[in-house]
matplotlib code that plots the C-alpha trace (Angstrom):
import matplotlib.pyplot as plt

x = [53.1, 54.0, 57.4, 58.7, 61.4, 63.6, 66.5, 68.0, 70.1, 66.7, 65.2, 68.0, 67.5, 63.7, 64.5, 66.7, 64.6, 61.2, 63.9, 64.8, 61.4, 60.3, 63.4, 64.3, 68.1, 69.6, 70.0, 66.2, 65.2, 67.7, 66.4, 63.0, 64.1, 66.3, 69.4, 72.3, 72.8, 76.1, 73.4, 70.8, 73.4, 74.6, 70.9, 70.3, 73.6, 74.3, 71.3, 72.7, 71.0, 68.2, 65.9, 62.3, 61.9, 64.0, 62.4, 59.1, 60.5, 62.0, 58.8, 56.6, 59.5, 58.9, 54.9, 55.7, 53.5, 55.0, 52.8, 53.4, 51.7, 51.3, 53.6, 51.3, 48.3, 48.3, 48.8, 45.9, 44.3, 42.9, 43.1, 40.1, 41.6]
y = [166.3, 164.7, 164.6, 163.7, 161.1, 160.6, 159.2, 157.1, 160.3, 162.3, 159.3, 159.5, 163.1, 163.1, 160.2, 162.1, 165.0, 163.4, 161.5, 164.6, 166.3, 163.3, 164.1, 160.5, 159.5, 157.4, 154.4, 155.0, 154.4, 151.4, 149.8, 150.0, 148.4, 145.7, 147.5, 149.6, 152.9, 153.0, 151.6, 154.3, 156.8, 155.1, 155.0, 158.7, 160.5, 158.5, 156.5, 153.5, 150.2, 148.9, 146.2, 146.9, 145.1, 147.5, 150.5, 149.8, 149.0, 152.5, 154.0, 152.5, 153.7, 157.3, 157.3, 157.6, 155.7, 154.8, 156.4, 155.7, 158.2, 158.1, 160.9, 161.8, 162.5, 165.7, 165.5, 164.4, 162.5, 159.5, 156.3, 153.3, 150.0]
z = [142.7, 139.6, 137.9, 134.3, 134.6, 131.3, 132.8, 135.4, 136.6, 137.0, 138.8, 141.3, 142.1, 142.2, 144.7, 146.8, 146.7, 147.8, 150.4, 151.7, 151.8, 154.0, 156.1, 155.8, 155.5, 153.0, 155.7, 157.0, 153.4, 153.2, 156.5, 155.1, 151.8, 153.0, 151.0, 152.1, 152.5, 150.0, 147.2, 148.2, 147.5, 144.1, 143.2, 144.0, 142.8, 139.7, 138.9, 139.3, 137.6, 140.2, 139.5, 138.8, 142.3, 144.0, 142.3, 143.6, 147.3, 147.1, 145.5, 148.3, 150.8, 150.1, 149.4, 145.8, 143.0, 139.3, 136.9, 133.1, 130.5, 126.8, 125.5, 123.0, 125.6, 127.5, 131.4, 133.0, 130.1, 130.2, 128.1, 129.0, 128.8]

ax = plt.figure().add_subplot(projection="3d")
ax.plot(x, y, z, "-o")
ax.set_aspect("equal")
plt.show()
């Protein structure tokens, strides 16, 4: 599944949805990444600021990847670097 996220709040909702789909609690995810459950809650509910390192840890714990796409290219479009 691919998600387009434009705001911190949307990111929080996607993280929450993916966590729930995987049957994980906020405490489960927090234990995997070394942050408190209350911090997971803040990120999910309010799009609370998180460091890039924390974001990558959360994505990894949930089996997600960060993909950047040029807004001018159609989904699935590829650009050679």
